[in-house]
N, CA, C and O atoms as CSV, one atom per row, in Angstrom:
chain,resi,resn,atom,element,x,y,z
A,1,MET,N,N,0.851,-1.170,0.000
A,1,MET,CA,C,0.000,0.000,0.000
A,1,MET,C,C,0.899,1.236,0.000
A,1,MET,O,O,1.850,1.331,0.775
A,2,TYR,N,N,0.579,2.169,-0.875
A,2,TYR,CA,C,1.386,3.378,-0.999
A,2,TYR,C,C,0.962,4.418,0.030
A,2,TYR,O,O,-0.212,4.494,0.390
A,3,ASN,N,N,1.897,5.204,0.496
A,3,ASN,CA,C,1.670,6.293,1.455
A,3,ASN,C,C,0.984,5.824,2.735
A,3,ASN,O,O,0.176,6.543,3.320
A,4,LYS,N,N,1.313,4.630,3.150
A,4,LYS,CA,C,0.731,4.078,4.364
A,4,LYS,C,C,1.013,4.973,5.569
A,4,LYS,O,O,0.197,5.052,6.487
A,5,GLY,N,N,2.127,5.627,5.570
A,5,GLY,CA,C,2.513,6.497,6.679
A,5,GLY,C,C,1.666,7.750,6.800
A,5,GLY,O,O,1.615,8.352,7.873
A,6,THR,N,N,1.001,8.159,5.732
A,6,THR,CA,C,0.161,9.367,5.800
A,6,THR,C,C,-1.335,9.048,5.787
A,6,THR,O,O,-2.130,9.831,6.308
A,7,ILE,N,N,-1.729,7.930,5.211
A,7,ILE,CA,C,-3.158,7.602,5.130
A,7,ILE,C,C,-3.723,7.256,6.503
A,7,ILE,O,O,-4.776,7.773,6.877
A,8,ILE,N,N,-3.054,6.399,7.259
A,8,ILE,CA,C,-3.571,5.985,8.566
A,8,ILE,C,C,-3.639,7.160,9.537
A,8,ILE,O,O,-4.675,7.332,10.179
A,9,PRO,N,N,-2.597,7.976,9.683
A,9,PRO,CA,C,-2.736,9.158,10.554
A,9,PRO,C,C,-3.805,10.131,10.045
A,9,PRO,O,O,-4.512,10.748,10.843
A,10,GLY,N,N,-3.924,10.268,8.730
A,10,GLY,CA,C,-4.949,11.149,8.165
A,10,GLY,C,C,-6.350,10.662,8.509
A,10,GLY,O,O,-7.222,11.456,8.863
A,11,LEU,N,N,-6.563,9.345,8.403
A,11,LEU,CA,C,-7.864,8.778,8.772
A,11,LEU,C,C,-8.148,8.960,10.264
A,11,LEU,O,O,-9.275,9.267,10.654
A,12,ALA,N,N,-7.128,8.771,11.088
A,12,ALA,CA,C,-7.294,8.945,12.530
A,12,ALA,C,C,-7.670,10.395,12.857
A,12,ALA,O,O,-8.558,10.638,13.674
A,13,ILE,N,N,-7.004,11.339,12.227
A,13,ILE,CA,C,-7.320,12.757,12.449
A,13,ILE,C,C,-8.734,13.063,11.962
A,13,ILE,O,O,-9.476,13.790,12.622
A,14,PHE,N,N,-9.105,12.511,10.808
A,14,PHE,CA,C,-10.458,12.714,10.268
A,14,PHE,C,C,-11.523,12.202,11.239
A,14,PHE,O,O,-12.511,12.887,11.504
A,15,VAL,N,N,-11.315,10.996,11.764
A,15,VAL,CA,C,-12.284,10.418,12.701
A,15,VAL,C,C,-12.377,11.272,13.965
A,15,VAL,O,O,-13.472,11.495,14.480
A,16,LEU,N,N,-11.241,11.751,14.467
A,16,LEU,CA,C,-11.265,12.611,15.662
A,16,LEU,C,C,-12.009,13.915,15.400
A,16,LEU,O,O,-12.794,14.359,16.237
A,17,VAL,N,N,-11.774,14.522,14.260
A,17,VAL,CA,C,-12.435,15.781,13.934
A,17,VAL,C,C,-13.945,15.581,13.775
A,17,VAL,O,O,-14.737,16.377,14.280
A,18,VAL,N,N,-14.334,14.525,13.080
A,18,VAL,CA,C,-15.757,14.274,12.831
A,18,VAL,C,C,-16.500,13.916,14.121
A,18,VAL,O,O,-17.656,14.303,14.294
A,19,THR,N,N,-15.854,13.191,15.015
A,19,THR,CA,C,-16.529,12.775,16.250
A,19,THR,C,C,-16.294,13.733,17.421
A,19,THR,O,O,-16.764,13.469,18.528
A,20,PHE,N,N,-15.592,14.814,17.203
A,20,PHE,CA,C,-15.299,15.759,18.280
A,20,PHE,C,C,-16.558,16.261,19.000
A,20,PHE,O,O,-16.556,16.301,20.230
A,21,PRO,N,N,-17.632,16.645,18.296
A,21,PRO,CA,C,-18.830,17.102,19.032
A,21,PRO,C,C,-19.389,16.046,19.977
A,21,PRO,O,O,-19.867,16.378,21.062
A,22,LEU,N,N,-19.336,14.790,19.582
A,22,LEU,CA,C,-19.827,13.729,20.462
A,22,LEU,C,C,-18.974,13.617,21.716
A,22,LEU,O,O,-19.506,13.527,22.823
A,23,TRP,N,N,-17.666,13.622,21.554
A,23,TRP,CA,C,-16.762,13.524,22.700
A,23,TRP,C,C,-16.877,14.755,23.596
A,23,TRP,O,O,-16.880,14.645,24.822
A,24,TYR,N,N,-16.971,15.910,22.979
A,24,TYR,CA,C,-17.057,17.155,23.743
A,24,TYR,C,C,-18.315,17.167,24.610
A,24,TYR,O,O,-18.244,17.503,25.792
A,25,ASN,N,N,-19.468,16.803,24.035
A,25,ASN,CA,C,-20.720,16.790,24.791
A,25,ASN,C,C,-20.751,15.692,25.849
A,25,ASN,O,O,-21.390,15.846,26.889
A,26,ALA,N,N,-20.066,14.593,25.586
A,26,ALA,CA,C,-20.074,13.493,26.548
A,26,ALA,C,C,-19.317,13.852,27.824
A,26,ALA,O,O,-19.675,13.386,28.906
A,27,PHE,N,N,-18.278,14.674,27.708
A,27,PHE,CA,C,-17.439,14.965,28.871
A,27,PHE,C,C,-17.606,16.377,29.416
A,27,PHE,O,O,-16.954,16.738,30.396
A,28,SER,N,N,-18.457,17.170,28.809
A,28,SER,CA,C,-18.682,18.510,29.347
A,28,SER,C,C,-20.007,18.523,30.106
A,28,SER,O,O,-20.882,17.690,29.870
A,29,THR,N,N,-20.135,19.468,31.007
A,29,THR,CA,C,-21.370,19.576,31.775
A,29,THR,C,C,-22.066,20.878,31.395
A,29,THR,O,O,-21.460,21.949,31.438
A,30,ALA,N,N,-23.314,20.782,31.030
A,30,ALA,CA,C,-24.105,21.952,30.688
A,30,ALA,C,C,-24.820,22.449,31.936
A,30,ALA,O,O,-25.109,21.684,32.857
A,31,SER,N,N,-25.094,23.725,31.944
A,31,SER,CA,C,-25.845,24.258,33.076
A,31,SER,C,C,-27.291,23.762,32.981
A,31,SER,O,O,-27.789,23.512,31.884
A,32,PRO,N,N,-27.949,23.623,34.102
A,32,PRO,CA,C,-29.331,23.111,34.061
A,32,PRO,C,C,-30.267,24.110,33.365
A,32,PRO,O,O,-30.068,25.324,33.422
A,33,ALA,N,N,-31.265,23.569,32.725
A,33,ALA,CA,C,-32.239,24.424,32.039
A,33,ALA,C,C,-32.979,25.275,33.061
A,33,ALA,O,O,-33.276,24.805,34.160
A,34,PRO,N,N,-33.280,26.521,32.712
A,34,PRO,CA,C,-33.984,27.379,33.674
A,34,PRO,C,C,-35.424,26.929,33.875
A,34,PRO,O,O,-36.026,26.305,33.001
A,35,LYS,N,N,-35.949,27.249,35.011
A,35,LYS,CA,C,-37.353,26.988,35.314
A,35,LYS,C,C,-38.073,28.335,35.276
A,35,LYS,O,O,-37.960,29.120,36.218
A,36,PRO,N,N,-38.809,28.612,34.201
A,36,PRO,CA,C,-39.483,29.904,34.135
A,36,PRO,C,C,-40.554,30.026,35.208
A,36,PRO,O,O,-41.150,29.039,35.640
A,37,GLU,N,N,-40.776,31.248,35.616
A,37,GLU,CA,C,-41.769,31.515,36.659
A,37,GLU,C,C,-43.167,31.312,36.085
A,37,GLU,O,O,-43.563,31.983,35.131
A,38,LEU,N,N,-43.895,30.397,36.666
A,38,LEU,CA,C,-45.253,30.106,36.207
A,38,LEU,C,C,-46.259,30.922,37.007
A,38,LEU,O,O,-46.025,31.221,38.177
A,39,PRO,N,N,-47.371,31.282,36.387
A,39,PRO,CA,C,-48.407,32.011,37.119
A,39,PRO,C,C,-49.096,31.088,38.108
A,39,PRO,O,O,-48.912,29.873,38.042
A,40,PRO,N,N,-49.884,31.634,39.021
A,40,PRO,CA,C,-50.632,30.783,39.949
A,40,PRO,C,C,-51.502,29.785,39.177
A,40,PRO,O,O,-52.217,30.167,38.251
A,41,GLY,N,N,-51.439,28.537,39.553
A,41,GLY,CA,C,-52.183,27.504,38.852
A,41,GLY,C,C,-51.318,26.746,37.860
A,41,GLY,O,O,-51.685,25.660,37.413
A,42,GLY,N,N,-50.179,27.311,37.518
A,42,GLY,CA,C,-49.226,26.640,36.640
A,42,GLY,C,C,-49.797,26.196,35.324
A,42,GLY,O,O,-50.524,26.934,34.659
A,43,GLU,N,N,-49.456,24.967,34.950
A,43,GLU,CA,C,-49.849,24.473,33.633
A,43,GLU,C,C,-51.332,24.134,33.555
A,43,GLU,O,O,-51.853,23.925,32.459
A,44,LYS,N,N,-52.018,24.074,34.678
A,44,LYS,CA,C,-53.445,23.735,34.652
A,44,LYS,C,C,-54.257,24.777,33.895
A,44,LYS,O,O,-55.303,24.458,33.330
A,45,ASN,N,N,-53.783,26.027,33.879
A,45,ASN,CA,C,-54.524,27.103,33.234
A,45,ASN,C,C,-54.006,27.435,31.840
A,45,ASN,O,O,-54.436,28.433,31.262
A,46,CYS,N,N,-53.120,26.654,31.290
A,46,CYS,CA,C,-52.517,26.978,29.998
A,46,CYS,C,C,-53.316,26.337,28.858
A,46,CYS,O,O,-54.119,25.431,29.081
A,47,VAL,N,N,-53.083,26.816,27.649
A,47,VAL,CA,C,-53.809,26.294,26.485
A,47,VAL,C,C,-53.339,24.907,26.086
A,47,VAL,O,O,-54.027,24.213,25.337
A,48,ALA,N,N,-52.171,24.490,26.578
A,48,ALA,CA,C,-51.635,23.159,26.284
A,48,ALA,C,C,-50.760,22.726,27.453
A,48,ALA,O,O,-50.327,23.568,28.239
A,49,PRO,N,N,-50.494,21.437,27.582
A,49,PRO,CA,C,-49.618,20.962,28.657
A,49,PRO,C,C,-48.205,21.542,28.539
A,49,PRO,O,O,-47.771,21.941,27.458
A,50,GLU,N,N,-47.505,21.578,29.664
A,50,GLU,CA,C,-46.165,22.168,29.704
A,50,GLU,C,C,-45.228,21.525,28.690
A,50,GLU,O,O,-44.468,22.230,28.026
A,51,SER,N,N,-45.266,20.209,28.558
A,51,SER,CA,C,-44.357,19.532,27.627
A,51,SER,C,C,-44.607,19.976,26.184
A,51,SER,O,O,-43.665,20.128,25.408
A,52,VAL,N,N,-45.864,20.179,25.831
A,52,VAL,CA,C,-46.201,20.645,24.476
A,52,VAL,C,C,-45.757,22.091,24.292
A,52,VAL,O,O,-45.208,22.449,23.249
A,53,MET,N,N,-45.993,22.910,25.292
A,53,MET,CA,C,-45.622,24.320,25.180
A,53,MET,C,C,-44.107,24.496,25.111
A,53,MET,O,O,-43.620,25.336,24.354
A,54,ARG,N,N,-43.362,23.721,25.883
A,54,ARG,CA,C,-41.901,23.815,25.817
A,54,ARG,C,C,-41.376,23.443,24.434
A,54,ARG,O,O,-40.466,24.084,23.909
A,55,ALA,N,N,-41.957,22.411,23.860
A,55,ALA,CA,C,-41.449,21.898,22.590
A,55,ALA,C,C,-41.956,22.676,21.384
A,55,ALA,O,O,-41.229,22.827,20.402
A,56,SER,N,N,-43.186,23.172,21.440
A,56,SER,CA,C,-43.745,23.720,20.203
A,56,SER,C,C,-44.579,24.987,20.393
A,56,SER,O,O,-45.549,25.201,19.666
A,57,HIS,N,N,-44.212,25.828,21.360
A,57,HIS,CA,C,-44.991,27.052,21.546
A,57,HIS,C,C,-44.881,27.995,20.352
A,57,HIS,O,O,-45.835,28.706,20.035
A,58,MET,N,N,-43.732,28.005,19.693
A,58,MET,CA,C,-43.579,28.899,18.557
A,58,MET,C,C,-44.457,28.461,17.389
A,58,MET,O,O,-45.011,29.302,16.682
A,59,GLN,N,N,-44.586,27.154,17.184
A,59,GLN,CA,C,-45.470,26.669,16.120
A,59,GLN,C,C,-46.918,27.062,16.425
A,59,GLN,O,O,-47.658,27.470,15.529
A,60,LEU,N,N,-47.318,26.937,17.695
A,60,LEU,CA,C,-48.669,27.317,18.091
A,60,LEU,C,C,-48.905,28.802,17.837
A,60,LEU,O,O,-49.937,29.186,17.286
A,61,LEU,N,N,-47.948,29.633,18.239
A,61,LEU,CA,C,-48.102,31.072,18.030
A,61,LEU,C,C,-48.129,31.425,16.542
A,61,LEU,O,O,-48.878,32.309,16.128
A,62,ASN,N,N,-47.319,30.740,15.743
A,62,ASN,CA,C,-47.338,30.988,14.294
A,62,ASN,C,C,-48.666,30.564,13.677
A,62,ASN,O,O,-49.191,31.245,12.796
A,63,GLU,N,N,-49.211,29.431,14.142
A,63,GLU,CA,C,-50.527,28.995,13.642
A,63,GLU,C,C,-51.603,30.010,14.013
A,63,GLU,O,O,-52.448,30.351,13.185
A,64,TRP,N,N,-51.574,30.493,15.251
A,64,TRP,CA,C,-52.536,31.509,15.670
A,64,TRP,C,C,-52.382,32.770,14.831
A,64,TRP,O,O,-53.371,33.336,14.366
A,65,ARG,N,N,-51.137,33.210,14.636
A,65,ARG,CA,C,-50.893,34.419,13.839
A,65,ARG,C,C,-51.474,34.267,12.438
A,65,ARG,O,O,-52.172,35.154,11.946
A,66,ASP,N,N,-51.181,33.132,11.797
A,66,ASP,CA,C,-51.677,32.901,10.443
A,66,ASP,C,C,-53.198,32.857,10.402
A,66,ASP,O,O,-53.816,33.418,9.497
A,67,ALA,N,N,-53.801,32.191,11.380
A,67,ALA,CA,C,-55.261,32.080,11.411
A,67,ALA,C,C,-55.912,33.445,11.601
A,67,ALA,O,O,-56.892,33.764,10.928
A,68,VAL,N,N,-55.372,34.251,12.515
A,68,VAL,CA,C,-55.982,35.544,12.823
A,68,VAL,C,C,-55.700,36.579,11.741
A,68,VAL,O,O,-56.622,37.232,11.253
A,69,LEU,N,N,-54.448,36.732,11.366
A,69,LEU,CA,C,-54.094,37.803,10.436
A,69,LEU,C,C,-54.354,37.458,8.977
A,69,LEU,O,O,-54.774,38.319,8.204
A,70,ARG,N,N,-54.115,36.234,8.597
A,70,ARG,CA,C,-54.238,35.879,7.184
A,70,ARG,C,C,-55.601,35.317,6.824
A,70,ARG,O,O,-56.099,35.553,5.723
A,71,ASP,N,N,-56.215,34.570,7.749
A,71,ASP,CA,C,-57.484,33.912,7.456
A,71,ASP,C,C,-58.667,34.549,8.188
A,71,ASP,O,O,-59.811,34.146,7.979
A,72,ASN,N,N,-58.402,35.538,9.041
A,72,ASN,CA,C,-59.427,36.232,9.830
A,72,ASN,C,C,-60.263,35.265,10.670
A,72,ASN,O,O,-61.466,35.464,10.837
A,73,LYS,N,N,-59.626,34.222,11.196
A,73,LYS,CA,C,-60.302,33.261,12.069
A,73,LYS,C,C,-59.930,33.584,13.510
A,73,LYS,O,O,-58.894,33.140,14.005
A,74,ARG,N,N,-60.751,34.333,14.158
A,74,ARG,CA,C,-60.493,34.775,15.524
A,74,ARG,C,C,-61.251,33.907,16.516
A,74,ARG,O,O,-61.923,34.412,17.415
A,75,ASP,N,N,-61.137,32.613,16.343
A,75,ASP,CA,C,-61.833,31.662,17.200
A,75,ASP,C,C,-61.369,31.794,18.639
A,75,ASP,O,O,-60.224,32.157,18.910
A,76,ILE,N,N,-62.275,31.493,19.550
A,76,ILE,CA,C,-61.935,31.473,20.969
A,76,ILE,C,C,-61.662,30.025,21.345
A,76,ILE,O,O,-62.434,29.131,21.000
A,77,ILE,N,N,-60.574,29.799,22.044
A,77,ILE,CA,C,-60.176,28.461,22.452
A,77,ILE,C,C,-60.650,28.245,23.884
A,77,ILE,O,O,-60.449,29.101,24.745
A,78,THR,N,N,-61.270,27.117,24.133
A,78,THR,CA,C,-61.745,26.797,25.474
A,78,THR,C,C,-60.963,25.603,26.004
A,78,THR,O,O,-60.960,24.530,25.400
A,79,VAL,N,N,-60.301,25.801,27.140
A,79,VAL,CA,C,-59.539,24.741,27.788
A,79,VAL,C,C,-60.009,24.657,29.225
A,79,VAL,O,O,-59.905,25.625,29.977
A,80,ASP,N,N,-60.527,23.500,29.607
A,80,ASP,CA,C,-61.027,23.274,30.966
A,80,ASP,C,C,-62.017,24.353,31.408
A,80,ASP,O,O,-61.976,24.809,32.550
A,81,GLY,N,N,-62.896,24.755,30.506
A,81,GLY,CA,C,-63.912,25.739,30.837
A,81,GLY,C,C,-63.456,27.180,30.777
A,81,GLY,O,O,-64.284,28.083,30.900
A,82,LYS,N,N,-62.161,27.434,30.590
A,82,LYS,CA,C,-61.653,28.794,30.505
A,82,LYS,C,C,-61.439,29.155,29.041
A,82,LYS,O,O,-60.912,28.355,28.268
A,83,GLN,N,N,-61.846,30.356,28.667
A,83,GLN,CA,C,-61.742,30.774,27.278
A,83,GLN,C,C,-60.523,31.662,27.061
A,83,GLN,O,O,-60.193,32.514,27.886
A,84,TYR,N,N,-59.858,31.435,25.913
A,84,TYR,CA,C,-58.700,32.215,25.517
A,84,TYR,C,C,-58.921,32.736,24.106
A,84,TYR,O,O,-59.417,32.015,23.240
A,85,ARG,N,N,-58.557,33.974,23.882
A,85,ARG,CA,C,-58.560,34.504,22.527
A,85,ARG,C,C,-57.187,34.261,21.932
A,85,ARG,O,O,-56.179,34.363,22.631
A,86,LYS,N,N,-57.139,33.943,20.656
A,86,LYS,CA,C,-55.860,33.641,20.016
A,86,LYS,C,C,-54.978,34.881,20.018
A,86,LYS,O,O,-55.397,35.954,19.586
A,87,GLY,N,N,-53.771,34.725,20.501
A,87,GLY,CA,C,-52.822,35.824,20.457
A,87,GLY,C,C,-51.847,35.791,21.599
A,87,GLY,O,O,-52.156,35.316,22.692
A,88,LEU,N,N,-50.666,36.301,21.337
A,88,LEU,CA,C,-49.615,36.368,22.349
A,88,LEU,C,C,-50.051,37.250,23.512
A,88,LEU,O,O,-49.933,36.856,24.672
A,89,GLN,N,N,-50.556,38.444,23.204
A,89,GLN,CA,C,-50.957,39.357,24.266
A,89,GLN,C,C,-52.337,39.025,24.825
A,89,GLN,O,O,-52.617,39.291,25.994
A,90,LEU,N,N,-53.192,38.449,23.999
A,90,LEU,CA,C,-54.561,38.171,24.436
A,90,LEU,C,C,-54.670,36.903,25.266
A,90,LEU,O,O,-55.557,36.797,26.113
A,91,ALA,N,N,-53.786,35.940,25.039
A,91,ALA,CA,C,-53.853,34.683,25.784
A,91,ALA,C,C,-52.632,34.538,26.684
A,91,ALA,O,O,-52.758,34.525,27.908
A,92,CYS,N,N,-51.482,34.432,26.095
A,92,CYS,CA,C,-50.259,34.101,26.853
A,92,CYS,C,C,-49.903,35.155,27.906
A,92,CYS,O,O,-49.698,34.830,29.076
A,93,MET,N,N,-49.831,36.406,27.482
A,93,MET,CA,C,-49.348,37.445,28.379
A,93,MET,C,C,-50.385,37.865,29.424
A,93,MET,O,O,-50.085,38.687,30.291
A,94,GLN,N,N,-51.581,37.321,29.354
A,94,GLN,CA,C,-52.565,37.579,30.402
A,94,GLN,C,C,-52.155,36.871,31.694
A,94,GLN,O,O,-52.374,37.384,32.791
A,95,CYS,N,N,-51.555,35.683,31.550
A,95,CYS,CA,C,-51.100,34.925,32.720
A,95,CYS,C,C,-49.602,35.120,32.957
A,95,CYS,O,O,-49.167,35.358,34.083
A,96,HIS,N,N,-48.827,35.016,31.885
A,96,HIS,CA,C,-47.376,35.151,31.982
A,96,HIS,C,C,-47.028,36.624,31.808
A,96,HIS,O,O,-46.618,37.054,30.730
A,97,THR,N,N,-47.195,37.382,32.871
A,97,THR,CA,C,-47.120,38.837,32.777
A,97,THR,C,C,-45.709,39.395,32.748
A,97,THR,O,O,-45.531,40.569,32.421
A,98,SER,N,N,-44.711,38.609,33.073
A,98,SER,CA,C,-43.340,39.105,33.084
A,98,SER,C,C,-42.535,38.452,31.969
A,98,SER,O,O,-42.172,37.279,32.055
A,99,LYS,N,N,-42.266,39.216,30.936
A,99,LYS,CA,C,-41.459,38.718,29.818
A,99,LYS,C,C,-40.072,38.313,30.314
A,99,LYS,O,O,-39.537,37.291,29.885
A,100,GLU,N,N,-39.492,39.099,31.208
A,100,GLU,CA,C,-38.137,38.822,31.696
A,100,GLU,C,C,-38.075,37.517,32.488
A,100,GLU,O,O,-37.148,36.726,32.317
A,101,LYS,N,N,-39.062,37.295,33.353
A,101,LYS,CA,C,-39.041,36.107,34.207
A,101,LYS,C,C,-39.529,34.858,33.484
A,101,LYS,O,O,-39.164,33.743,33.858
A,102,PHE,N,N,-40.342,35.033,32.462
A,102,PHE,CA,C,-40.894,33.861,31.793
A,102,PHE,C,C,-40.216,33.603,30.449
A,102,PHE,O,O,-39.560,32.575,30.280
A,103,CYS,N,N,-40.361,34.497,29.518
A,103,CYS,CA,C,-39.853,34.270,28.149
A,103,CYS,C,C,-38.325,34.337,28.090
A,103,CYS,O,O,-37.667,33.429,27.581
A,104,ASP,N,N,-37.778,35.431,28.621
A,104,ASP,CA,C,-36.354,35.681,28.445
A,104,ASP,C,C,-35.464,34.639,29.118
A,104,ASP,O,O,-34.364,34.372,28.633
A,105,SER,N,N,-35.910,34.053,30.212
A,105,SER,CA,C,-35.050,33.102,30.915
A,105,SER,C,C,-34.692,31.922,30.013
A,105,SER,O,O,-33.527,31.528,29.958
A,106,CYS,N,N,-35.646,31.363,29.321
A,106,CYS,CA,C,-35.357,30.224,28.428
A,106,CYS,C,C,-34.716,30.670,27.125
A,106,CYS,O,O,-33.808,30.010,26.621
A,107,HIS,N,N,-35.184,31.790,26.577
A,107,HIS,CA,C,-34.631,32.233,25.304
A,107,HIS,C,C,-33.158,32.614,25.433
A,107,HIS,O,O,-32.381,32.376,24.508
A,108,GLU,N,N,-32.764,33.193,26.550
A,108,GLU,CA,C,-31.344,33.498,26.766
A,108,GLU,C,C,-30.537,32.219,26.945
A,108,GLU,O,O,-29.417,32.118,26.443
A,109,TYR,N,N,-31.085,31.257,27.644
A,109,TYR,CA,C,-30.397,29.977,27.863
A,109,TYR,C,C,-30.144,29.262,26.545
A,109,TYR,O,O,-29.081,28.668,26.363
A,110,THR,N,N,-31.095,29.308,25.626
A,110,THR,CA,C,-30.967,28.600,24.349
A,110,THR,C,C,-30.412,29.492,23.240
A,110,THR,O,O,-30.288,29.047,22.098
A,111,SER,N,N,-30.078,30.737,23.556
A,111,SER,CA,C,-29.557,31.705,22.581
A,111,SER,C,C,-30.505,31.891,21.407
A,111,SER,O,O,-30.091,31.891,20.247
A,112,VAL,N,N,-31.781,32.049,21.725
A,112,VAL,CA,C,-32.800,32.277,20.707
A,112,VAL,C,C,-33.228,33.734,20.785
A,112,VAL,O,O,-33.441,34.270,21.873
A,113,LYS,N,N,-33.353,34.363,19.641
A,113,LYS,CA,C,-33.785,35.753,19.576
A,113,LYS,C,C,-35.139,35.804,18.857
A,113,LYS,O,O,-35.185,36.016,17.645
A,114,PRO,N,N,-36.250,35.610,19.601
A,114,PRO,CA,C,-37.558,35.601,18.945
A,114,PRO,C,C,-37.912,36.987,18.415
A,114,PRO,O,O,-37.487,38.003,18.963
A,115,TYR,N,N,-38.678,37.009,17.367
A,115,TYR,CA,C,-39.074,38.268,16.746
A,115,TYR,C,C,-40.450,38.735,17.203
A,115,TYR,O,O,-40.994,39.691,16.650
A,116,CYS,N,N,-41.013,38.076,18.199
A,116,CYS,CA,C,-42.351,38.427,18.703
A,116,CYS,C,C,-42.411,39.900,19.106
A,116,CYS,O,O,-43.387,40.595,18.827
A,117,TRP,N,N,-41.353,40.359,19.766
A,117,TRP,CA,C,-41.367,41.679,20.386
A,117,TRP,C,C,-41.048,42.776,19.385
A,117,TRP,O,O,-40.978,43.947,19.757
A,118,ASP,N,N,-40.854,42.419,18.117
A,118,ASP,CA,C,-40.720,43.441,17.089
A,118,ASP,C,C,-42.064,44.152,16.887
A,118,ASP,O,O,-42.107,45.342,16.578
A,119,CYS,N,N,-43.149,43.410,17.066
A,119,CYS,CA,C,-44.496,43.973,16.885
A,119,CYS,C,C,-45.263,44.084,18.195
A,119,CYS,O,O,-45.975,45.066,18.409
A,120,HIS,N,N,-45.132,43.098,19.070
A,120,HIS,CA,C,-45.921,43.066,20.303
A,120,HIS,C,C,-45.248,43.868,21.405
A,120,HIS,O,O,-44.024,43.993,21.452
A,121,LEU,N,N,-46.066,44.398,22.276
A,121,LEU,CA,C,-45.582,45.100,23.461
A,121,LEU,C,C,-45.579,44.140,24.634
A,121,LEU,O,O,-46.448,43.276,24.742
A,122,THR,N,N,-44.608,44.292,25.504
A,122,THR,CA,C,-44.608,43.497,26.728
A,122,THR,C,C,-45.637,44.114,27.679
A,122,THR,O,O,-45.986,45.284,27.525
A,123,PRO,N,N,-46.126,43.351,28.656
A,123,PRO,CA,C,-47.089,43.918,29.601
A,123,PRO,C,C,-46.573,45.183,30.286
A,123,PRO,O,O,-47.352,46.104,30.532
A,124,ALA,N,N,-45.286,45.248,30.597
A,124,ALA,CA,C,-44.725,46.438,31.236
A,124,ALA,C,C,-44.798,47.638,30.290
A,124,ALA,O,O,-45.062,48.755,30.734
A,125,ASP,N,N,-44.566,47.418,28.985
A,125,ASP,CA,C,-44.660,48.499,28.009
A,125,ASP,C,C,-46.087,49.000,27.872
A,125,ASP,O,O,-46.310,50.200,27.707
A,126,VAL,N,N,-47.052,48.098,27.939
A,126,VAL,CA,C,-48.458,48.479,27.833
A,126,VAL,C,C,-48.831,49.376,29.009
A,126,VAL,O,O,-49.501,50.393,28.833
A,127,VAL,N,N,-48.394,48.993,30.214
A,127,VAL,CA,C,-48.698,49.788,31.413
A,127,VAL,C,C,-48.049,51.165,31.301
A,127,VAL,O,O,-48.694,52.172,31.594
A,128,SER,N,N,-46.781,51.228,30.881
A,128,SER,CA,C,-46.085,52.513,30.804
A,128,SER,C,C,-46.703,53.410,29.733
A,128,SER,O,O,-46.737,54.629,29.904
A,129,LYS,N,N,-47.193,52.833,28.630
A,129,LYS,CA,C,-47.835,53.648,27.600
A,129,LYS,C,C,-49.161,54.211,28.104
A,129,LYS,O,O,-49.516,55.344,27.776
A,130,LYS,N,N,-49.908,53.420,28.911
A,130,LYS,CA,C,-51.165,53.906,29.469
A,130,LYS,C,C,-50.911,55.056,30.437
A,130,LYS,O,O,-51.690,56.007,30.492
A,131,GLU,N,N,-49.819,54.971,31.203
A,131,GLU,CA,C,-49.517,56.011,32.193
A,131,GLU,C,C,-49.119,57.319,31.530
A,131,GLU,O,O,-49.387,58.392,32.069
A,132,THR,N,N,-48.479,57.241,30.363
A,132,THR,CA,C,-48.016,58.464,29.694
A,132,THR,C,C,-49.129,59.147,28.911
A,132,THR,O,O,-48.991,60.313,28.541
A,133,HIS,N,N,-50.230,58.444,28.651
A,133,HIS,CA,C,-51.328,59.046,27.882
A,133,HIS,C,C,-52.412,59.564,28.771
A,133,HIS,O,O,-53.407,60.100,28.283
């Protein structure tokens, strides 16, 4: 076999480089995921169970946005006898009143920059705008 002295070390280096993320994650310790502050009643009062909301809240919000803005379907959602209007401010922020304690804690941990707040006001902004008018 030709160039045996360079092929085997090259393959070894290739395997190390390709598997580096696996080795790195196996031996490093990540900080624990944050526990966002839940409103009184916790997940019992939410539109979906905590596991669903953690995994797919953005898909739910996008579906609501599309239904309300594009299809003009402003249906009211009823969960356990409680009614919610579709919307970030109309449903979610009624209970989760602190963006910093609820939304930002997880989004900072996962390095996600949601674009929700490009259009929506946080509850604190709504209060401050009412006070100035």
